[in-house]
C-alpha positions as CSV (number, residue, x, y, z in Angstrom):
1,M,-1.9,-42.9,86.8
2,A,-2.1,-43.7,90.1
3,F,0.4,-45.4,92.7
4,T,-0.6,-49.4,92.8
5,A,0.6,-50.3,96.5
6,S,0.5,-54.2,95.4
7,D,3.3,-53.0,92.7
8,L,5.4,-52.4,95.5
9,S,7.9,-54.7,97.3
10,V,10.7,-55.5,99.7
11,L,13.3,-56.5,97.9
12,A,15.9,-56.4,100.8
13,Y,15.6,-54.7,105.1
14,A,18.6,-54.3,107.4
15,N,19.8,-51.6,109.3
16,N,16.5,-49.1,108.9
17,F,17.1,-49.5,105.3
18,T,15.1,-50.6,103.0
19,L,15.6,-52.2,99.0
20,W,11.9,-52.1,96.9
21,H,10.9,-52.9,94.0
22,Y,8.6,-51.0,92.1
23,T,6.6,-52.2,88.9
24,T,4.1,-49.6,86.6
25,V,2.8,-48.6,83.8
26,D,3.2,-44.9,84.6
27,A,6.1,-43.3,82.5
28,S,6.9,-41.1,85.9
29,V,6.8,-42.0,89.4
30,A,8.9,-39.0,90.7
31,T,5.8,-36.9,90.5
32,A,5.1,-34.6,93.5
33,G,2.6,-36.9,95.8
34,Y,3.2,-40.2,94.1
35,F,4.1,-42.4,96.9
36,N,1.9,-40.2,99.7
37,S,-0.5,-43.1,100.4
38,V,2.8,-45.6,101.5
39,T,4.6,-42.6,103.9
40,G,4.4,-44.9,106.5
41,M,6.6,-47.4,104.9
42,L,9.0,-45.3,103.5
43,N,12.0,-43.9,105.2
44,V,14.5,-41.5,103.6
45,N,17.5,-43.1,102.5
46,D,15.2,-46.0,101.4
47,L,16.2,-46.9,97.7
48,I,13.4,-48.1,95.2
49,I,14.1,-49.7,92.2
50,A,11.6,-48.8,89.6
51,N,10.4,-50.6,86.4
52,I,8.2,-47.7,84.7
53,D,6.4,-47.1,81.5
54,T,6.4,-51.2,81.3
55,D,3.5,-51.0,78.4
56,G,4.8,-48.3,76.4
57,T,9.0,-48.0,76.8
58,P,10.5,-49.9,79.5
59,D,13.3,-48.1,81.7
60,T,14.4,-48.9,85.2
61,T,15.3,-46.1,87.5
62,F,17.1,-46.0,90.9
63,Y,15.0,-43.4,93.2
64,V,15.8,-42.6,96.5
65,V,13.5,-41.1,99.0
66,T,14.6,-37.8,100.3
67,A,12.2,-36.9,102.4
68,N,9.0,-37.8,104.4
69,D,7.4,-35.9,106.8
70,G,4.3,-37.8,107.4
71,S,2.1,-37.0,105.0
72,S,4.2,-36.4,101.7
73,V,7.5,-38.2,100.5
74,T,9.9,-36.6,97.8
75,I,11.7,-39.2,95.8
76,T,15.1,-38.7,94.2
77,A,16.5,-40.1,90.8
78,Y,19.8,-41.9,91.8
79,T,22.6,-40.8,89.9
């Protein structure tokens, strides 16, 4: 599945940090390039709470934006 911008929302913002929520039927949002269409919104160290595979085996994973070069976004599962 593809990224859907309307499923990404801000939960909190302070001091150049944003806490995001994203919900999707996709089983994995950590694939390369998944969030590339919103490079202008996501900043390094932002946190994304992702509810994934909502129509299958739902799971919640926390991701940190680890890189954003203006054309591609990299996220890593927070452990």
